[in-house]
C-alpha positions as CSV (number, residue, x, y, z in Angstrom):
1,Q,0.5,-14.9,7.6
2,V,-1.5,-12.0,8.5
3,Q,-5.3,-12.8,8.6
4,L,-8.0,-10.0,8.9
5,V,-11.5,-10.8,10.2
6,E,-13.9,-7.6,9.9
7,S,-17.2,-7.4,11.9
8,G,-19.9,-4.7,12.6
9,G,-21.6,-4.1,9.1
10,G,-25.4,-4.0,8.9
11,L,-28.3,-2.1,7.8
12,V,-28.6,1.6,8.9
13,Q,-30.9,4.4,8.0
14,P,-29.4,7.4,6.4
15,G,-27.9,9.7,8.8
16,G,-27.2,6.8,11.3
17,S,-23.7,5.4,12.4
18,L,-21.8,2.3,12.4
19,R,-18.6,0.9,13.7
20,L,-16.7,-1.6,11.7
21,S,-13.9,-3.6,13.4
22,C,-10.9,-5.6,11.9
23,T,-9.2,-8.0,14.1
24,V,-5.7,-8.9,13.1
25,S,-3.9,-12.2,13.6
26,G,-0.4,-11.2,15.3
27,S,0.5,-7.8,16.5
28,I,-0.6,-4.8,14.3
29,S,1.9,-2.5,15.9
30,S,4.7,-3.7,13.3
31,I,2.2,-3.5,10.3
32,Y,3.3,-0.4,8.2
33,A,-0.4,0.5,7.0
34,M,-3.9,-0.6,7.9
35,G,-6.7,0.7,5.7
36,W,-10.4,0.2,4.9
37,Y,-11.7,-0.1,1.2
38,R,-15.3,-0.5,-0.2
39,Q,-16.9,-2.0,-3.2
40,A,-20.2,-1.1,-4.3
41,P,-22.1,-3.2,-7.0
42,R,-20.5,-2.9,-10.5
43,K,-17.9,-0.6,-9.3
44,L,-14.1,-0.9,-8.5
45,R,-12.8,-1.4,-5.1
46,E,-11.9,2.0,-3.8
47,P,-9.9,3.1,-0.8
48,V,-11.8,4.7,2.2
49,A,-9.2,5.2,4.9
50,T,-5.7,4.4,5.8
51,L,-3.7,4.4,8.9
52,T,0.0,4.1,9.1
53,S,2.2,2.7,12.1
54,D,3.2,6.4,12.6
55,Y,-0.5,7.3,12.8
56,S,-0.8,9.2,9.7
57,R,-4.3,9.2,8.4
58,T,-5.9,9.6,4.9
59,Y,-9.4,9.7,3.7
60,R,-11.3,9.8,0.6
61,D,-12.7,13.2,0.0
62,S,-16.3,11.7,0.1
63,V,-16.0,10.5,3.7
64,K,-13.9,13.3,5.4
65,G,-15.5,14.6,8.4
66,R,-17.8,11.4,8.6
67,F,-15.4,8.7,9.0
68,T,-12.6,8.2,11.5
69,I,-10.1,5.1,11.2
70,S,-8.3,4.2,14.5
71,R,-6.5,1.4,16.1
72,D,-6.1,-0.4,19.2
73,N,-2.6,-2.0,19.5
74,A,-3.4,-4.0,22.5
75,K,-6.4,-5.5,20.7
76,N,-4.8,-5.7,17.4
77,T,-7.9,-4.3,16.1
78,V,-8.5,-1.4,13.6
79,Y,-11.8,0.4,13.8
80,L,-13.8,2.7,11.0
81,Q,-16.2,4.9,12.8
82,M,-18.9,5.8,10.4
83,N,-21.2,8.8,11.0
84,S,-23.7,10.5,9.0
85,L,-24.1,7.6,6.7
86,K,-25.3,8.1,3.2
87,P,-26.9,5.7,0.7
88,E,-24.0,6.2,-1.2
89,D,-21.7,4.6,1.4
90,T,-23.7,1.2,0.9
91,A,-20.7,-1.2,0.0
92,V,-19.0,-4.3,1.0
93,Y,-16.3,-2.9,3.2
94,Y,-12.7,-4.6,3.3
95,C,-10.0,-4.3,5.7
96,S,-6.5,-4.2,4.5
97,A,-3.1,-4.5,5.6
98,Q,0.1,-3.6,4.3
99,V,2.9,-5.4,6.2
100,V,5.8,-3.2,5.0
101,A,5.8,-0.3,2.7
102,G,5.3,-1.3,-1.0
103,S,4.2,-4.8,-0.3
104,Q,1.2,-6.5,-1.4
105,L,-2.1,-5.8,0.5
106,R,-3.8,-8.4,2.5
107,W,-7.5,-8.5,2.5
108,G,-10.3,-9.7,5.0
109,Q,-13.6,-11.3,3.7
110,G,-15.5,-8.2,3.8
111,T,-18.5,-6.9,5.6
112,Q,-21.7,-5.5,4.2
113,V,-22.9,-2.1,4.9
114,T,-26.3,-1.0,3.5
115,V,-27.6,2.5,4.3
116,S,-31.2,2.7,3.4
117,S,-34.6,3.8,4.8
């Protein structure tokens, strides 16, 4: 059973940076895809960034050039570096894991990111 634990959220001013971490139980090197999603109040959960086992990356348009997803297989951890944060980035951020292609996503508990002056 894959378990995900996020950390690194918090309150930051517009233009600031945060790095989210997602530590995975077991080895992430064999997981097909890792990702970050977010859910703002009264909105649907939306994908932010994904990283497959062959290091293919995708980003939603609104975060391209500002966010970077990466992984450290030795630490079984996936990161989301978020720069130039905007108030509209405020949301609960969830780490996801898709163990094999087409399988159901596994979720962490989420971490709150608030961008406000």
